N, C-alpha and C positions, 0 to 999 in steps of 0.2 A: 398893487397892480403896477407893472412897469410903465414908464412914460410912453413908450411906443404903443403898448397895448391900449393905454388910456386914450391916446389920440385916435387909434383905429376904432375904438368903441364910440368915441364922439362922432367920428365920421359915419360909422355904421348907422347910428341912430340920430341922424341929423334932423333938425326941426322940420316937422311936417307942414306942408302948405295946404290950405283948404282948396282942394281941386279933385277932379275925377281921379280915382285910383288907377283905372284902366279904361281905355277907350278903344274898342275894336273898330268902330266906324271912324275912318280917317278924315271924313269930311270932304274928300276929293273924288268920291265915287268908288273908293276901295275900302276893304276891311282887312284886319289882321287877326290871326288866330292866337289864343282861343277867343271865341266870341264873348265868353264870360270868364274872367280870370278868378275863378272860385270853384268850389267843389259842387258841381251839378252832375253826378254820376248816372250811369245807366240810361242815357238819353233815349227817348222815343219821340219822334216828331212827326206830326201829321199836318196836312193842309185841309182847311175847310173854307172853300171859296177863296178869298184872298188873305185869310188869317191862318197863322201857324201856331200850333200849340205843342208844348214840350213838356213831357212828364219826366220827373227825376226822383230817384231813390232818396229816402230819408231815414231808414232804419228805425231806431227807437224814438227819434225826435217827433214831437207833435206840435202843431198839426202835421199830419203825415201825407206824403207824396206831394211834392211841389209841382204846380202846373204853371208854366210861363206862356206868354203871348208875344207874338211879333208879327210885323207885316213884311219883314224883309230878310228874315233868318239871321240877322246880325244884331239888331237892337231889340232886347228882350226886357219885359217887365213881368213880375209875378202877378198872376190873375186870380189864383185860388189854390186851395189844397183839397185833397180828396177827403180826408177824414179829420175830425177834430180831436179824436183820441183813439188809442189802440185798445183792442179787446183780446181776451183769450188767455192772458197770462197775468198772474198777480205781480210779476216782476215789472210789468209796464207801469205799475204804480209804485215801483221801488219797494215792493214787499217780498221778502224772501230772497233778496239778491237784485242785481241790476239786469237790464235787458240790452245793454250796449252790444251792437253787432247783430241784434235780432230785429224783429219788427218787419218793416215793409221793404222788400228788395225790388228788383227790376220789374217795371210795369210795361204793359203794352196798351197803347192808346189808339183808338179807332173811332170813326164817325160813320154812321149809316142811317139814312132815311130819317134825319132829324134828331137822332139820339147819339150821344157820346157814350162809348164803352171803354172800360179800362179793366184789363185782366191783371190780377196780382195774386201772389201766393205768400201770405204772411208766414214767417218762419215757424215750422212745426204745425201748420194748419192747412186746411184744404184751400184750393184755389177759389177765388171769388171773382165774379164778373160784375163789376160796378156799372151802373148806367144812370144817365141824367140827360134831360132835355137842354140844360144849360151847363156849360163847362164849369161855371161857378157853383154848381150844385143847386138843390141838394142831391146828393148821390145815394142811391140804394144799391143793393147787391143781391145776386144769386150765389149760393155756395155750392160748388160742385162736390162730387163724392170722392175726390182724390186730390193729390197734390201734383201740380204741373210746375216744375222748377223754371223760373224766369220765362213765363209763358209768352208765346208770340201769337197774338190774336189776328185772325184774317177773316174778313167778311166779303163774300162774293156780292156783285151787284144785285143778285136776286135774293139775298138775305141768308144764304147758306153760310154757316159760321164754323170755324175750325181754330184749334189751339195747337201750335207746334211746341214741343218741349224736348230738351236734350237731357239725357241722363248724365249727371256729373260722375257717375261711377264708371261709365265706359264709352260715352259719346254716342250712344244710340238715340236717334231722333224719332220721336213718336208723334203722330198726328191724331188728335182727338176731334171727333165730329160732335158738334153741338146741336141741340134742337133749335127751333125757330126763336124761342124766347131766350136763348143763350143761358139756360138754367140747368141743363142736364147734358151729360155725355151720352151719346147714342152709339158711338163706335170708337174703337181704338186700333191703330195700325202702326207698326214700325215701318218707317218709310226710308230711312237713310242711316248711315253711320259715318261720323267724323271723329277721329280720335281727339279727346279732350274738349269736345264742343260743348258750349252752353250759350245762353243769351240769344235764343232763336228769334228771328223776325222774318215775316212773310210779306211779299207784295207781288203784284202782277204788272207786267208791261208787255203789251202786244200778245204774242202767242206763248210767252213763257211766264212761269212762276219763278220767283227768286227767293231763295232761303239764305239768310245771312246768319252766321254764327260766330260768336267770340271763341277764341282758342286761348284761354288764360295761361296754359303752360308755356306758350310761345308769345303771349301778349300780341296776338295776331287776329286778323279778321278773314274769314273765308266767305265765299258766295257760291251757292249751288243753284243750278237751274234745271227746270223740267217742264215739259208740256202738260204734265199732270201733277196735281198735288201729291199724288200717291207714288210718284216716281215713274221710271228710274231717274235719278239725279246725277248730274255730273258736277264736280266741285273744282274750284280754283282758289288759290290763295289770293287775297287782295292786298292789304297793307298790314303794318304792325306798328308798334309803339316807336320804332325808329323812323317810320315814314308817315306817321299821323295818328294812329290809334288802333284799338282792338275790339271795340264793341259798338255796333251801330247799324245803320242801313241807309236807305235813300228816301227822299221825299221829292215829289214832282212840283214843278212850277206851273202857273196857269198857261204859260206859252209853250209848254211841252218839254222844257228843259228839266234836268234832274240835278239835285245836289245831294251830297252825302253828309251824314253827321256821324261822328265817332268819338268815343272817349279815349283819353290818354292818361295813363298813370303819370302823375307830375310831382312826385315827392310829397313834402309836408302839406302842401295845399290840398292834396287829394287827387281827384280824377276830374279832368276838365274836358269840355266838349269843343271839338273843332268842326268847322263847316268847310266842305270842299266842293268845288265844281266836279262834275262827273261827265264823261263822254262815253259813247258806246262804240264798240268795235265788234262786229260779228255777233251782235246781241249779248255781249258781255259788258258790264259796266267797268269803266277804268277811272280810278280816282285821279284827280289832278286835271291837267290840260294836255293836249297833243304834244305841246312843246316840252312838257315835264310830266310824263305819265307815271302812274304808280306812286304818287307822293302828294300828300295834303299840302297845299301851298301855305307858307307863313303869311303871305299877303296876296290878295286877288281882287278882281272887280266884284263889287257887291252884287248878290244874286238879283236884287230888285232895287233900282235907283229911286231917289226922291224922298226917302223917309228920314225923319229927324232922329238924332241921337236919343236913345232912351236906355235906362238900366234899372235893375231892381233897386228899390229904396234901401237905404242904409241908416243914415243919421235920423234921429228921432227926438222930438221935444216932449213926447208922451202927452200931447194935448188932445188926442182923439179919444173916442169912447171905447175903441177896440185897439188891441195891439196891431201894429203894422204887419203886413204879410211877410216881412223879412225876418220876423222873430219866430223862434221855435223853442219849446221847452225840451230839456234833455230826456224826459219821460212824460207820462201823463201828469199834468200839474194838479195840485190841490187848490181848487178855486177859492177856498176860504183863506188862503195864505198870500194872496196878491190882489191888487186892486189899482185901477186907474181912476176910480170915482172917490176914494177916500180923501184925496187931496187933488183936485183937478189940476192938470198940468204936470203931475208927478206920477211916477210908478212907485207904488208902495209894495215892498216885499217884507212879509212877516216870516220869521224863521220857521222852517220845517225841521222836524226832529231827525237828526242824523249824527253819526259819530265823526264823519269827515266829509270833505268836499265830494269825493268820488261817489258816495252813496246819498248825496243830498238831493231831495226832490225840489222842484221849482227853480232849477238853474235855467236862466233864460239866455238863449244863444242866438247868434247869427253868424253867417259864414265869414271866415277870414278872407280878405281880398288881397290879390296880388297885383303886381309883383311885390309891393311892400306897402303896408298901411298902418295907421295909428287909430286906435279907439280910445276915446276919452269920455269919462262920465263925471258928473257932479253929484255928490251925495250929501244928504242931510242926515247926520247920525245922532241927532238930539235924543231920539227915543231908543237908541241902542241899549239893550239891557245887558248886565253881566252874564257872560256865557254865550251871548250871540256872536256869530262868526259870519260876517257879511263883507262882500267886496266884489272885485272885478279882476278878470284875467283871461285865461284861455281854457278851453276844454278840448282834449284830444288824447292821443297816446301819451303825450307829456302835457300835463296841465300845470301852468305856473300862475299863481294868484297872489294878489295883495288882499290880505284878510284883516279887517278892522275889528277890534274888540274893545270892551270897556271892563275895568275892574270894579270892585265894590265901592271904591272911592270916586267912581265916574271918570277916572283917568283913561284916556283913549290911547291905544297902541295899535301899531300896524306891523304885520309880519309878511314876509315874502316866502311862500311855500311852493314846492314843486312836487306834484304827484305823478309818478310814472306807473303805467299799467303794464304788468308783465303776465306771462302765462300763469305764474303761481299766484297772481293777485296784485292789486294796486298797493304801492308803497309811497309814503309822503315824507319828505324832509323839509325842515324849516331852515331856510338859507340865512335869514336875518330878521331881527325884530328891533323896533325903535318906538319911542314915545311920539305921539302926534302933538303938534302945537295946540294950545287951548283954543276951543271953538267947536262949533257943531257942523261946520261945512268942510268937506275934503274933496279934492279932485284926485281921481286915479286915472292912469293911462296905461295902455298896453301897445307895444310896437311889435309887429310881426314882419320880418323880411324873409320872403320865400325864395329869394335868389341865393341866400346863404343858409337858409333854414335855422335862423336864430331869432330870438325874441328878447324883449327887455320890458321892465315895468318901472313906473315912477309914481310919486305922489306929490301933492302940492296943497298948501293951505290957502292959496289965493287964485289958483288957476293960471298963474303967470310964471312963478319961480318953482322949478321942479327938482325933486331929489330922487335919484335912482336908488333902488334897493335890491340887493341880492345878486347883482350881476346879470349877465345874459344867460339864456337857457336855450336848449335845442328845441326845434319844432320838428315833428315827426308824424308819419302816417304808417299804419300797418293794418292788415286785415284780421290777424289773429288776436290782437290786443288793441286796447283803446276803443274808439267808437266806430271804426271802419269808415271814418270820414276825415276830411282835412281839418286842420286846426280851426277852432271856432272861438270867437269872443264870447265871454260868459260872465253874466251877473248872477250873484248867488247870495243866499242868506239862510243859515241853518244854526241849530243849537243842539246840544246833547240832550236836552229836556225841553218840555213845552215852555214857551217863552211868551211874554206879553209885549216884548219889544218889537221894533221895526226900523227899517231904513226907508227913506224916500229918495228916489232918483230923479233928478231934475231933467237930465238930458243924456243922450248918447250921441257923440259926434265922431264920424269916420272921416279921416283925411288921408291924403297921399303922403307917403314917406319915400324919400329918395333911396332907391335900393343900393346897397353897398357895392354890389358888383356891376353897377351901371345898367345898361340895357338888358332886359330879361331874356331876350332872344337874339 
């Protein structure tokens, strides 16, 4: 490496400080977008009293469908997930192939008469209407007799319920009428057409119904209005990814104001959610402010003042009886191959049987955090068996990992491997391999800088002095390959045959990394 490149790399991956990676709440009565600098796609946000709930897509990750809570639309924590595991395909157990980019897509969350409802259409299966008295569950569901893509659930005050769904083939929007139990479709009617429309959401304000639709070909958002759910509808463009986002809708505040939520494609980190003030002109919603209409502001006054900073959990000492809500498995996990009880205060991963990382079950993930962040883990590898391949890195369209192994003489080695998922399949290259110093403890870290879309990995024998391995690597996001999610931190342990070995993970620590490009916005 040339001297100039080495200096640039050193600056790029400067020592991380223990601090918040991103803080939307500025502490002065204002907030900045995105409200969460991480991949929380396909947002649907509702208000129940003074509480706000946000449902987000999780694809093949489990537990599935993340539900967050806030009191001010800015400070969010994870409150629950919809399901513990996915059903209906052997690939969800990584049998007969993988299910990346399948699973659970956009949901529609609603509340009526003491019950929460969530409409979701698992890929290749019929639409399900989930229901629960408590947003934390348990959730049960009714399965309809058809598929409604990215369904938009709407419930009238008197209990009449409907689903709006847009055909991805031609943009025809169909309204399904449901029975009182939200268990059966009783009628179906085509009500509108918008070229390229999907991601429907319905709400009512005053005399008008409003239908919001994402327009993926243009990365734009439209709104339609009508005095009847059955039309006729008139449609206007709203915003797009150059002015704030392309899939979302509105949520009301207790004082009668409205705010918008919308997702924006944001490169390797995935799709992030922005929150925007909304004002009304001639009964049409206008994103932004009268002084700057038609644009989601980068910074604005908080919707509701007085609430403290909060964020989803990240760092973990694995001291609890259950995994923190920030963690998800890459597919349904094998419960016999991991434990928090085998060694209290540690997470034990026993190898699952796989030929390589991309097809390994029980890969434990959490979202990469922007604008730049560092994940660090401490491993006990004393019981690592020959053939076991365990370590830490990233999971995404491009997955870069530090993989620890032992040979028959108990000598430990570490390799830096990069797996790239392409249309023709995933391919893995080994960038570098080296012996580890004697001992049973190793620290591994992964840096992700989303301002430059570059990552880097390093290892240490004492948690103080670090050695980089394999050079930097690209961070990427795509919808046709990879996981259809932003880059994630990933802990893994697999072997080509059944193994009696294991690794113990003492802790995961997330910290802020100074972004190479300076301010992210």
